[in-house]
C-alpha positions in Angstrom: -55.1 -5.8 20.4 -58.2 -6.6 18.1 -58.7 -10.0 18.3 -60.5 -9.5 14.2 -58.3 -8.3 11.7 -59.6 -5.3 9.8 -61.6 -5.8 6.8 -58.9 -5.2 3.3 -61.2 -2.7 1.0 -59.6 -3.4 -2.6 -60.1 -1.3 -5.6 -59.8 -4.5 -7.4 -62.9 -5.5 -6.2 -65.1 -2.6 -6.7 -68.5 -3.6 -7.4 -71.6 -0.9 -8.6 -73.9 -0.3 -5.8 -77.4 -2.0 -5.7 -79.9 0.8 -5.5 -79.6 4.3 -6.3 -81.3 7.2 -4.9 -83.8 9.6 -6.4 -84.8 11.8 -3.4 -83.7 12.2 0.2 -85.9 13.8 3.0 -84.1 14.2 6.3 -86.1 15.3 9.4 -83.4 16.1 12.7 -85.0 17.0 15.5 -81.9 18.4 17.6 -81.1 17.4 21.2 -77.7 17.1 23.0 -77.9 13.5 24.1 -80.9 12.1 22.0 -81.1 13.9 18.1 -84.3 12.3 16.2 -83.5 11.9 12.7 -86.1 10.7 10.6 -85.2 9.7 6.9 -87.8 9.0 4.5 -85.7 7.8 1.2 -86.7 6.6 -2.4 -84.5 3.9 -4.1 -85.0 2.0 -7.4 -82.8 -0.4 -8.6 -79.8 0.0 -10.1 -79.6 -1.2 -13.7 -76.4 -1.7 -13.8 -76.4 -4.1 -11.1 -77.9 -7.5 -10.7 -77.4 -7.6 -6.9 -80.8 -7.0 -5.0 -79.9 -7.2 -1.6 -80.2 -4.8 0.3 -77.8 -3.1 3.1 -77.3 0.5 4.7 -74.4 1.6 6.5 -74.9 2.5 10.0 -72.8 3.0 13.3 -73.9 4.2 16.6 -76.9 4.9 15.9 -80.3 3.6 18.1 -82.5 2.5 15.7 -86.9 3.5 17.0 -88.4 2.6 13.8 -88.2 1.3 10.0 -90.4 1.2 7.3 -91.2 0.5 3.5 -93.5 1.7 1.3 -95.2 2.5 4.8 -95.6 -0.8 6.5 -93.2 -1.8 9.3 -89.8 -4.0 9.0 -87.7 -5.6 10.7 -83.4 -4.9 10.0 -81.0 -7.4 10.4 -79.0 -5.6 12.9 -74.8 -5.3 12.7 -72.3 -3.0 14.3 -71.9 -1.5 11.0 -74.9 -1.0 9.4 -78.6 -3.2 8.4 -79.7 -5.7 5.5 -83.5 -6.6 5.1 -85.6 -7.8 1.9 -86.9 -5.7 0.1 -89.3 -5.6 -3.1 -87.7 -5.8 -6.4 -88.7 -2.2 -7.8 -88.7 1.1 -6.2 -89.3 1.6 -3.2 -89.7 4.2 0.2 -87.7 3.5 3.1 -88.4 5.4 6.3 -86.6 5.2 9.5 -85.9 7.1 12.8 -83.4 7.0 14.8 -81.7 8.2 17.7 -77.9 9.6 18.5 -76.3 11.8 20.9 -74.0 14.8 19.4 -73.2 16.0 22.3 -70.6 12.4 23.4 -69.7 12.2 20.1 -66.2 13.0 20.5 -65.0 11.4 17.4 -66.2 14.3 15.5 -67.5 13.1 12.7 -70.8 12.5 11.9 -73.5 14.8 13.9 -71.7 16.7 16.7 -71.4 19.6 18.9 -68.3 21.9 19.6 -69.2 24.7 22.5 -72.7 24.2 22.1 -72.8 24.3 18.0 -73.6 21.8 16.2 -71.9 20.5 13.3 -71.1 17.9 10.4 -68.5 16.2 9.2 -69.1 13.5 6.6 -66.3 13.2 4.6 -65.1 9.9 4.3 -67.9 8.1 6.1 -69.5 10.1 8.5 -73.0 10.2 7.5 -73.5 6.3 8.4 -73.3 8.3 11.9 -76.0 10.1 11.5 -78.8 7.6 9.9 -79.1 4.4 8.3 -77.9 5.2 4.1 -75.8 3.7 1.5 -72.8 5.7 2.8 -70.2 5.3 -0.8 -69.6 8.5 -3.2 -71.3 7.0 -6.0 -75.0 7.1 -4.7 -76.1 10.5 -5.1 -79.4 12.0 -4.8 -81.2 15.6 -4.0 -81.5 16.1 -0.4 -84.7 17.7 1.1 -83.7 18.5 5.3 -86.0 20.0 7.8 -84.2 21.0 11.0 -86.1 21.6 14.2 -84.0 23.1 17.2 -84.8 26.3 19.1 -81.6 27.5 18.5 -81.4 30.9 16.5 -79.5 29.6 12.6 -80.4 26.6 11.5 -78.5 25.8 8.1 -77.7 22.5 5.5 -77.0 22.4 2.3 -78.3 24.5 -1.0 -81.0 27.1 -0.4 -83.3 28.0 2.2 -86.8 27.1 0.6 -89.3 27.8 4.1 -88.8 28.5 7.7 -90.4 29.3 11.3 -89.8 29.7 14.9 -87.9 26.8 15.7 -87.6 25.5 12.2 -86.1 26.0 8.7 -86.1 23.8 5.7 -83.5 23.3 3.2 -83.4 22.5 -0.5 -80.1 21.3 -2.3 -81.3 21.1 -6.3 -77.8 19.7 -7.4 -77.3 15.0 -6.8 -74.5 15.2 -4.6 -73.1 11.7 -2.0 -73.7 11.5 1.3 -70.2 12.9 2.4 -71.4 16.4 1.2 -74.4 16.3 3.6 -74.1 19.1 5.4 -76.3 21.0 8.8 -74.9 23.4 11.1 -77.3 25.2 14.0 -76.1 27.4 16.6 -76.0 31.0 18.3 -74.3 32.4 15.4 -73.6 35.9 13.4 -72.8 36.7 9.9 -70.3 38.6 8.3 -72.0 39.4 5.0 -71.3 39.8 1.3 -72.3 39.6 -2.0 -71.4 38.1 -5.9 -73.0 38.5 -9.1 -71.9 35.4 -11.1 -71.8 36.0 -14.9 -74.4 34.9 -15.6 -76.3 37.1 -13.6 -77.2 34.8 -10.3 -76.9 37.2 -7.1 -75.5 34.8 -4.3 -75.7 35.9 -1.1 -72.0 35.9 1.0 -72.3 34.9 4.7 -69.4 33.9 7.0 -71.1 32.4 10.1 -68.8 32.7 13.6 -69.9 33.1 17.1 -70.7 36.3 18.6 -67.6 38.4 19.0 -65.4 37.0 16.3 -67.5 39.4 13.4 -64.5 41.7 13.7 -62.2 38.7 12.2 -64.1 37.3 9.1 -63.3 40.5 6.6 -60.4 39.0 4.7 -61.8 35.0 4.4 -65.0 37.0 2.7 -62.9 39.1 0.4 -60.9 35.7 -0.3 -64.1 33.5 -1.3 -65.1 36.8 -3.1 -61.7 36.7 -5.1 -61.6 32.8 -5.6 -65.7 33.1 -7.0 -64.3 35.7 -9.6 -61.3 33.7 -10.4 -62.8 30.4 -10.8 -65.3 32.3 -13.4 -62.3 34.0 -15.5 -59.6 31.0 -15.2 -61.9 27.9 -15.6 -65.3 29.1 -16.5 -67.3 27.8 -13.3 -69.9 29.6 -11.8 -71.8 29.8 -8.7 -74.8 27.8 -9.2 -76.6 28.3 -5.3 -78.4 31.7 -4.1 -76.1 31.6 -1.0 -73.0 30.4 0.0 -72.6 29.9 3.8 -69.2 29.1 5.7 -69.0 28.7 9.2 -66.5 28.5 11.4 -66.4 25.7 14.0 -63.6 25.2 16.7 -63.5 21.6 16.9 -62.6 20.1 13.8 -60.5 17.6 12.4 -58.9 18.7 9.5 -58.8 22.2 8.0 -62.1 22.6 6.2 -65.1 20.6 4.1 -66.3 21.6 1.0 -70.0 20.7 1.6 -72.4 21.5 -0.8 -73.1 25.5 -0.4 -72.2 25.0 3.6 -68.8 24.9 3.9 -67.7 24.3 7.1 -64.2 25.3 8.1 -61.4 24.8 11.3 -61.8 28.1 13.0 -58.1 28.7 12.2 -58.4 29.0 8.8 -61.1 31.5 8.9 -60.7 34.2 11.9 -58.0 36.7 11.7 -57.0 40.3 12.6 -53.8 41.7 12.7 -52.9 41.4 16.4 -54.0 37.5 16.5 -53.3 37.0 12.9 -49.6 35.9 10.8 -48.8 36.5 7.3 -48.7 32.8 7.3 -52.5 32.5 8.8 -54.0 34.9 6.2 -52.0 33.1 3.3 -53.8 29.9 4.5 -57.4 31.2 5.2 -56.6 32.4 1.2 -55.4 29.1 0.0 -58.4 27.1 2.1 -60.9 29.0 1.5 -60.5 28.6 -2.2 -59.7 24.9 -2.4 -63.0 24.4 -0.4 -64.6 26.6 -3.0 -63.1 24.9 -6.2 -64.1 21.9 -4.9 -67.7 23.1 -5.5 -67.2 22.0 -9.2 -64.2 19.4 -8.9 -65.4 17.3 -6.1 -69.3 18.0 -5.7 -70.7 18.8 -9.4 -68.5 16.1 -10.4 -67.4 13.7 -7.5 -65.4 10.7 -7.3 -67.2 7.2 -7.9 -65.1 5.5 -5.5 -62.8 6.4 -2.1 -59.6 4.9 -4.2 -60.4 7.5 -6.7 -60.1 11.0 -3.8 -57.1 12.0 -6.1 -59.1 13.4 -8.5 -61.1 15.2 -6.6 -58.0 16.3 -4.3 -55.3 16.2 -6.4 -56.8 18.4 -9.0 -58.1 21.2 -6.4 -54.6 21.6 -5.0 -53.5 22.4 -8.7 -56.1 25.4 -9.1 -56.0 26.7 -5.3 -52.2 26.8 -6.2 -52.9 28.1 -9.6 -55.2 30.9 -7.9 -52.7 31.7 -5.1 -49.9 32.1 -7.7 -51.6 34.4 -9.1 -52.7 36.3 -5.7 -49.9 36.5 -4.9 -46.6 35.1 -6.3 -46.0 32.4 -8.7 -42.1 31.5 -7.9 -42.5 31.7 -4.7 -45.5 29.6 -4.3 -44.0 27.1 -6.2 -40.8 27.2 -3.9 -43.6 26.8 -1.2 -45.4 24.2 -2.7 -41.9 22.4 -3.3 -40.9 23.0 0.7 -44.4 21.2 1.7 -44.1 18.5 -1.2 -40.4 17.5 0.1 -41.3 17.6 3.8 -43.9 15.3 3.7 -44.6 13.3 0.9 -41.1 12.5 -0.2 -40.7 11.4 3.5 -43.9 9.1 2.9 -42.5 7.8 -0.5 -39.1 7.2 1.3 -41.1 5.2 4.2 -43.3 2.2 4.9 -46.2 4.4 4.3 -45.5 4.7 0.9 -48.3 4.4 -1.3 -49.8 5.0 -5.2 -51.5 8.0 -5.9 -54.3 6.2 -6.5 -54.0 3.7 -3.8 -55.2 0.1 -4.7 -56.2 -1.2 -1.2 -57.1 0.1 2.4 -58.6 -0.5 5.5 -59.6 3.0 7.2 -60.1 5.3 4.0 -59.2 8.4 6.9 -55.6 6.8 6.9 -55.3 7.9 3.0 -55.9 11.8 3.3 -52.3 12.5 2.4 -49.5 14.6 0.9 -49.3 11.5 -1.6 -52.6 11.9 -2.8 -53.1 15.6 -2.1 -50.0 17.4 -2.7 -48.1 14.7 -5.4 -51.9 13.9 -6.8 -51.5 18.1 -7.5 -47.7 17.8 -9.2 -49.3 15.1 -11.6 -52.1 17.2 -12.8 -49.2 20.1 -13.5 -47.2 17.6 -15.2 -50.0 16.6 -17.0 -50.8 20.4 -18.0 -47.1 21.0 -19.0 -47.1 18.3 -21.5 -50.5 19.0 -23.3 -50.1 22.3 -22.9 -52.2 25.5 -22.2 -54.7 25.0 -24.9 -54.9 21.4 -24.2 -55.4 21.4 -20.7 -58.1 24.2 -21.4 -59.7 21.9 -24.2 -59.5 19.3 -22.0 -61.7 20.8 -18.7 -63.7 22.2 -20.5 -64.6 18.5 -21.9 -64.5 17.0 -18.4 -66.8 19.3 -16.6 -69.2 18.8 -20.2 -68.9 15.1 -19.8 -68.8 14.6 -16.0 -70.8 17.2 -15.2 -73.4 15.2 -12.3 -71.1 12.3 -12.3 -69.2 10.4 -10.3 -65.8 9.9 -12.1 -62.5 7.3 -12.1 -58.7 9.0 -12.9 -59.4 6.7 -16.2 -62.4 9.0 -17.2 -60.1 12.0 -16.4 -57.2 10.5 -18.8 -59.5 9.2 -21.2 -60.8 12.8 -21.3 -57.1 14.2 -21.8 -56.7 11.9 -24.4 -59.9 12.6 -26.5 -59.6 16.6 -26.0 -55.4 16.5 -27.2 -55.2 13.2 -29.1 -52.4 12.4 -26.7 -52.2 8.7 -25.4 -51.6 9.1 -22.3 -51.2 5.0 -21.0 -47.8 5.3 -19.6 -48.4 8.7 -17.9 -51.1 7.0 -15.9 -48.3 4.9 -14.0 -47.6 8.4 -12.0 -51.3 7.3 -11.1 -50.5 3.7 -10.3 -47.3 3.2 -9.0 -45.5 4.6 -5.5 -42.1 6.0 -5.0 -40.3 9.1 -5.8 -38.5 8.5 -9.4 -34.8 9.1 -8.9 -33.3 10.9 -12.2 -29.6 10.5 -12.7 -28.0 13.0 -14.9 -24.4 12.9 -16.2 -23.4 15.5 -19.1 -20.2 16.1 -22.1 -19.7 18.8 -24.7 -18.3 18.0 -27.8 -17.7 19.4 -31.7 -20.6 21.8 -30.5 -23.0 19.6 -29.1 -23.7 19.2 -25.7 -25.7 16.2 -24.2 -27.7 15.3 -21.1 -28.1 11.5 -20.3 -30.8 10.8 -18.1 -31.2 7.6 -16.1 -34.3 6.6 -13.8 -35.4 4.1 -11.0 -37.7 4.3 -8.3 -36.9 2.2 -5.6 -39.4 -0.7 -4.3 -42.2 0.2 -2.0 -44.7 -1.4 0.2 -46.2 -4.1 -2.4 -44.2 -2.9 -5.1 -41.1 -4.3 -6.0 -40.7 -3.9 -9.7 -40.9 -0.3 -11.4 -41.8 0.6 -14.5 -40.4 3.7 -16.5 -42.3 6.9 -15.8 -43.2 9.9 -18.7 -41.3 12.8 -17.1 -40.8 16.5 -18.1 -38.0 17.9 -17.6 -37.7 21.7 -17.8 -34.2 22.1 -19.1 -32.8 26.0 -19.8 -28.4 26.5 -20.8 -26.5 29.0 -19.5 -22.9 30.0 -21.3 -20.2 30.6 -18.8 -20.5 34.5 -19.0 -23.9 34.2 -17.5 -26.1 34.2 -20.8 -28.9 32.1 -21.3 -28.0 30.1 -24.3 -30.9 27.9 -24.4 -34.1 29.1 -23.2 -36.6 26.7 -21.1 -37.0 23.4 -22.9 -39.4 20.9 -21.8 -37.4 17.3 -22.4 -39.9 14.5 -22.1 -38.0 11.1 -20.9 -40.1 7.8 -21.4 -37.5 5.8 -21.5 -35.6 4.0 -18.5 -32.2 5.6 -20.1 -32.3 8.6 -22.8 -30.3 10.8 -24.2 -31.1 14.6 -25.2 -28.8 16.9 -27.7 -28.3 20.5 -28.1 -26.1 21.3 -31.2 -24.4 24.6 -32.5 -23.2 25.8 -29.1 -19.8 27.2 -28.6 -19.0 27.2 -25.0 -19.7 24.2 -22.6 -22.7 25.5 -20.9 -23.8 24.6 -17.6 -27.2 23.0 -17.2 -30.3 24.5 -15.3 -32.2 20.9 -14.5 -36.1 20.5 -13.6 -37.0 24.5 -13.6 -39.9 25.2 -12.2 -39.5 21.8 -10.2 -41.3 20.4 -13.5 -41.6 16.7 -12.3 -41.5 15.0 -8.2 -38.5 13.8 -8.6 -35.0 13.4 -7.2 -31.9 14.7 -9.2 -28.5 12.8 -8.9 -25.9 14.8 -10.6 -22.7 15.5 -9.9 -21.6 19.2 -9.5 -19.5 21.0 -7.4 -19.9 24.4 -5.2 -18.6 26.8 -8.0 -21.4 25.8 -10.3 -24.0 26.0 -7.8 -23.1 29.2 -6.4 -23.0 29.9 -10.7 -26.7 29.2 -10.8 -27.4 31.2 -7.9 -26.6 34.0 -9.2 -27.6 33.4 -13.3 -30.2 31.2 -13.3 -33.1 32.9 -14.9 -35.2 30.5 -13.5 -36.5 31.5 -10.0 -36.9 28.1 -8.5 -33.6 26.8 -10.1 -32.0 30.4 -8.7 -33.5 29.2 -5.2 -32.6 25.4 -5.7 -28.9 26.0 -6.4 -28.3 28.2 -2.8 -30.5 25.0 -0.8 -27.9 22.4 -2.3 -24.6 25.0 -1.3 -26.4 25.0 2.0 -27.1 21.4 2.6 -23.4 20.3 1.8 -22.2 22.9 4.0 -24.2 21.5 6.4 -22.8 18.1 5.5 -19.4 18.9 5.6 -19.6 20.6 9.1 -21.2 17.3 10.5 -19.5 14.9 8.6 -15.7 16.5 8.1 -15.6 18.8 10.6 -15.7 21.6 7.9 -15.6 25.1 8.8 -18.8 27.3 7.2 -17.4 28.4 3.4 -16.5 32.1 3.3 -17.4 31.5 -0.4 -21.6 30.3 0.6 -21.9 33.2 3.0 -21.0 36.2 0.2 -23.4 34.7 -1.8 -25.8 34.8 0.4 -24.9 38.4 1.3 -25.3 39.4 -2.7 -28.6 37.3 -2.8 -30.0 39.5 0.2 -28.6 43.1 -1.6 -29.6 42.3 -4.6 -33.1 44.8 -4.4 -34.5 43.8 -7.9 -35.2 40.1 -6.3 -38.9 39.9 -4.5 -38.2 40.3 -0.7 -40.4 37.1 -0.3 -37.9 34.8 -2.4 -35.0 36.1 -0.6 -36.4 35.5 2.3 -37.0 32.0 1.0 -33.2 32.1 -0.5 -31.3 32.9 3.0 -33.5 30.1 4.9 -31.2 27.2 5.7 -33.0 23.4 5.1 -34.6 22.0 8.2 -33.0 19.6 10.3 -35.3 17.0 9.3 -34.4 17.8 5.6 -30.6 17.2 6.5 -31.5 14.0 8.1 -33.0 12.9 5.3 -30.3 14.1 2.9 -27.5 12.0 5.6 -29.4 8.5 5.0 -30.0 9.0 1.3 -26.3 9.5 1.8 -25.9 6.4 3.2 -25.2 8.0 6.9 -26.5 7.8 10.0 -28.4 10.8 11.2 -28.1 12.6 14.4 -30.7 14.8 15.1 -28.7 16.5 18.0 -26.1 17.3 16.0 -27.9 18.7 13.3 -29.7 21.1 15.5 -26.2 22.4 16.9 -24.5 22.8 13.4 -27.8 24.4 11.9 -27.2 26.8 15.2 -23.8 27.3 14.4 -24.2 28.3 11.0 -26.7 30.6 11.7 -24.7 32.2 14.2 -21.7 32.3 11.7 -23.7 33.7 9.0 -25.1 36.3 11.5 -21.9 37.4 12.7 -20.0 37.3 9.0 -23.4 39.1 7.8 -24.0 41.4 10.8 -24.0 44.7 8.4 -26.4 43.8 5.9 -28.5 41.5 7.8 -29.0 44.9 10.2 -29.4 47.2 7.3 -31.8 45.1 5.6 -33.7 44.6 9.1 -34.3 48.3 9.2 -35.2 48.8 5.8 -37.8 46.1 5.5 -39.7 48.1 8.2 -42.5 50.0 8.0 -44.8 53.1 9.2 -47.7 52.0 7.3 -50.7 50.0 8.7 -50.6 46.6 8.8 -52.0 45.0 5.6 -51.4 41.5 4.7 -50.6 41.8 1.0 -48.0 39.9 -0.8 -45.7 42.4 -0.9 -46.1 43.4 2.5 -46.3 40.1 4.1 -42.6 39.4 2.0 -40.8 42.4 3.3 -41.9 41.2 6.9 -41.1 38.0 6.0 -37.8 39.2 4.9 -37.1 41.2 8.2 -38.1 38.4 10.7 -35.4 36.2 8.6 -32.9 39.0 8.8 -33.8 39.2 12.9 -33.3 35.3 13.3 -29.6 35.2 12.0 -29.0 38.9 14.1 -30.2 36.7 17.4 -27.9 33.8 16.6 -25.3 36.0 16.1 -25.8 39.2 18.4 -27.8 38.0 21.5 -32.0 38.5 22.3 -32.1 42.8 22.6 -33.4 42.9 18.8 -36.0 40.6 19.2 -36.8 41.7 22.8 -37.5 45.7 21.5 -39.6 44.2 18.5 -41.8 42.3 21.0 -42.4 44.7 23.0 -43.3 47.7 20.4 -45.0 44.9 17.5 -48.5 46.2 16.5 -49.0 42.5 14.7 -48.9 39.0 15.1 -46.7 38.2 12.7 -44.1 40.3 14.3 -44.3 39.4 18.0 -44.4 36.1 16.9 -41.4 36.1 15.2 -39.8 38.2 17.9 -41.1 35.5 20.3 -39.5 32.8 18.3 -36.2 34.0 17.9 -35.8 34.3 21.8 -37.1 31.4 22.5 -34.3 30.1 19.8 -31.3 31.2 21.8 -33.0 29.7 25.1 -35.0 33.5 25.9 -38.3 34.7 26.1 -39.7 33.5 29.4 -41.2 36.8 30.5 -42.3 37.6 26.9 -44.1 34.1 27.0 -45.9 34.8 30.2 -46.7 38.1 28.6 -48.0 36.7 25.5 -50.7 34.2 27.1 -52.0 36.7 29.6 -53.3 39.4 26.8 -54.2 36.3 24.4 -55.5 33.6 26.9 -59.1 34.3 25.9 -58.2 33.3 22.4 -58.1 29.3 21.6 -56.1 29.9 18.2 -53.7 32.7 19.8 -53.5 30.1 22.8 -52.5 27.1 20.2 -49.7 29.3 19.1 -48.3 29.8 22.1 -48.2 26.2 22.9 -47.0 24.9 19.5 -43.6 28.0 19.4 -42.3 26.8 23.2 -42.6 23.5 22.4 -41.2 23.3 18.8 -38.3 25.3 19.3 -37.6 24.4 22.7 -34.3 23.6 22.9 -33.6 19.7 22.5 -33.1 19.0 26.2 -36.2 20.9 27.2 -38.9 20.0 24.4 -40.2 16.6 26.0 -40.5 18.8 29.8 -42.1 21.7 28.3 -44.4 19.7 26.2 -45.2 17.4 29.6 -45.3 21.0 31.3 -48.3 22.1 28.8 -50.0 18.4 28.7 -50.5 18.3 32.3 -51.9 22.6 32.6 -55.6 23.5 32.3 -54.4 25.2 28.7 -54.3 21.6 27.7 -57.7 19.8 26.1 -57.3 16.2 25.1 -60.8 16.3 23.0 -59.7 19.6 21.2 -57.7 18.3 17.7 -56.2 21.9 17.9 -55.5 22.2 21.3 -53.6 18.3 20.8 -51.8 19.3 17.4 -50.2 22.2 19.0 -48.8 19.9 22.0 -48.3 16.6 21.0 -47.8 17.5 17.5 -45.4 20.5 18.4 -43.1 18.1 19.7 -43.1 15.6 16.7 -41.9 18.8 14.4 -39.4 19.6 16.8 -36.9 16.8 15.6 -34.3 17.0 18.3 -36.7 17.3 21.0 -38.8 14.8 19.7 -35.4 12.4 18.8 -34.0 12.5 22.4 -31.9 9.9 23.1 -33.5 8.2 26.1 -36.5 8.2 24.3 -38.8 10.6 26.0 -40.1 11.8 23.0 -41.0 9.1 21.5 -43.1 7.8 25.2 -44.5 11.0 25.4 -46.2 10.8 21.6 -47.5 7.3 22.3 -48.7 8.0 25.7 -51.4 10.7 24.3 -51.9 8.8 21.1 -53.2 6.1 23.3 -55.2 8.4 24.8 -56.9 10.0 22.0 -57.4 7.0 19.9 -60.7 5.6 22.0 -62.0 9.3 21.8 -60.9 10.6 18.2 -59.6 8.0 16.4 -58.9 10.0 13.1 -56.8 12.5 14.9 -54.9 10.1 16.6 -53.6 7.9 13.7 -52.8 10.9 11.8 -50.9 11.6 13.9 -48.5 8.9 14.5 -46.8 9.5 11.1 -43.5 11.0 12.8 -42.9 7.5 13.6 -42.2 6.6 9.7 -38.8 7.1 9.8 -37.9 5.4 12.4 -35.4 2.9 10.2 -33.4 6.2 9.5 -31.9 6.3 12.7 -29.4 4.8 15.4 -29.7 1.0 16.7 -31.1 2.6 20.0 -33.1 5.5 18.2 -35.1 2.4 16.3 -35.0 -0.2 19.5 -37.3 2.6 21.0 -39.2 3.6 18.5 -40.1 0.3 17.7 -41.0 -0.8 21.1 -43.6 2.2 21.1 -44.9 1.1 18.1 -45.0 -2.1 19.4 -46.7 -1.1 22.4 -49.4 1.3 20.3 -50.2 -1.9 18.3 -50.7 -4.5 21.7 -53.3 -2.3 23.3 -56.5 -3.7 23.7 -59.4 -2.1 21.7 -57.5 0.0 19.4 -59.6 1.3 16.9 -59.2 0.6 13.3 -57.4 3.3 12.3 -54.9 3.5 14.5 -54.1 -0.2 13.8 -53.3 0.4 10.3 -51.1 3.1 10.2 -49.0 1.4 13.2 -49.2 -2.0 10.9 -47.9 -0.4 7.8 -45.0 1.7 9.5 -43.4 -1.9 11.4 -44.6 -4.2 8.8 -43.8 -2.9 5.4 
């Protein structure tokens, strides 16, 4: 265990930088174990700071030489940087350092991935490249010279000069160090072109390893559509002459928005019908858009400090959600986003890792790249847009870009823009940024003399560090439907601002059925007594697609809970309603696929816990299978017809309509396989000409304890494609039966397929076991021990990835006493390990001590 407590960084203790930078000149002479980095940096005093001390961040750097205005200096060195006396005026700092990219297993700073040099500097990786004030509010123009015998040498901005063995790049836009990027390797480009509305000609390149260039077309197309959409919807044009995107096999995250040189995890770039699923294509589209949109919401306007991370991430997630909705289906996208929010962020809010959308303190900022910052941050933007209206939102964003271009901004700056553009006081709304936890809305209603009233009461449970909560501003979108199925009050947004509040609707002939929180208008939990008949009514008649889906999901949850707690049989009315849904050809196939899918096992466990019951993961798994089997048996005729009807003889296309048909077809197959056996899935696996159906059929087989020959065939075909091998690892572990999941994960982890140092492979094995709810929560604790063992092995090499993967333990208080003891003992074992990283120390301590 660490002997010195890691330092806590607090928002309240922010201070402006003592020194600002005009220009940075870097020269990197690349070598696997002895890269020389020469920096020449022009500093000037910050007039907003009275501090004139000079401290530069730096980690794992070998300082060779340091000079100020051409004169050698001898800085005082620390494990985290250096200090040195400096003149009280502008000066030039020069330094030579040596670093070893090849041995940099943390994948932060400059490192190597299979012979390619690449960087990852967000949040604090630049300090592993050279000494620098590595904070987002210090912005400068960078000129970078790269020297190497590798054929492709790239950095941010535009290439301004090159020759044999060198290239020089200049970024004309000031940026913080976390946006610095460098790539050097033997790469080939899939290229295109874009002309902005301003007439700027932009070269587009997707850079990959030789042999992968035939898998880049979709990423390039997504980039072009993103650029066009951002100009059309937000008025934001691209501002450089070239946009380079590079696929890297070893990457801790999904992608990085470095100015003009986006670096991507290869799984979110490379796609062909044979190797990528529809979900992969959708992810590529969304992530390419997300990183491109950062060019303005993150790069041109960045965040003052890391507490403001949601300023760039929440806004950019909201923008990529808008884009994906425009490209596909807003209704389906909304359901998908809410499923993600509830599965990750609601769980985060309900446990020891709960924190504000804008945190108030941290030990390691990498631990706050969370669903709360990203997904809940996006929900806050959506609520703000709903409250001020489309025109108000557009005016505020135009003012934001105009006022803060080139700034390192804060949440206060963001809300001030909305106040100035719309005249609206957002003081209370700011609580969405400063209060942790998911609000619960208790709802009751009454009807008298033609007036229907909805009574709301909001509450937020205490969260770590916040016992008392103040009322939030909650936009509640409501519609009313009469008993004949006609909508008598269209969608109306009620603005709740008090702890308790009543809204009345007058002039109604009969008591209506309410449709509450349409389109999931706020990230809250509704608590309202309603029976199955009302939910089935909404499933049949609600005009809001989200609430139509939500009604069916609530019935399914109630059905599963009744089977678990009362031994109830599946309700025929529920299954008949599902049958009506799957036979309704007026509904989008992708929507029908969502409507037919049962809640996840983890969702069921949380529902039981919220009801004051102790979930049994093994019993939940068995109940899910039993219900699926019964649904498949009772609806086998309709499902079989639908399975055939959704097939197509056309060549594979990743477009939304085709993907929706395949999703519905595979959903039907999953029910039929549970009810009738493996034959249909086996036939599809043998005949599939695309990865979506091949992997979908394989999943169905594993779900019923079959598929060993197919797994062998799948591996033999794709063993040389790392991204597909990740799928092979993941599907057999995440879908394994509870009694075999740990053994399967252990078998793969002990084979030559597994590589501890490759984040994608680690996630596909260790992360897949964590995602197998019943397998991870094995009653003897084998799943807990397996995950803890591998996290301890990874932590010394890559603490960022290791710390992010400890989160499955956050629900340890949800389960029975024996499982709690087993999980707690593994967490204590991790925390007591000598030399544990500050990343892991912080995460485990928050989980245990909250």
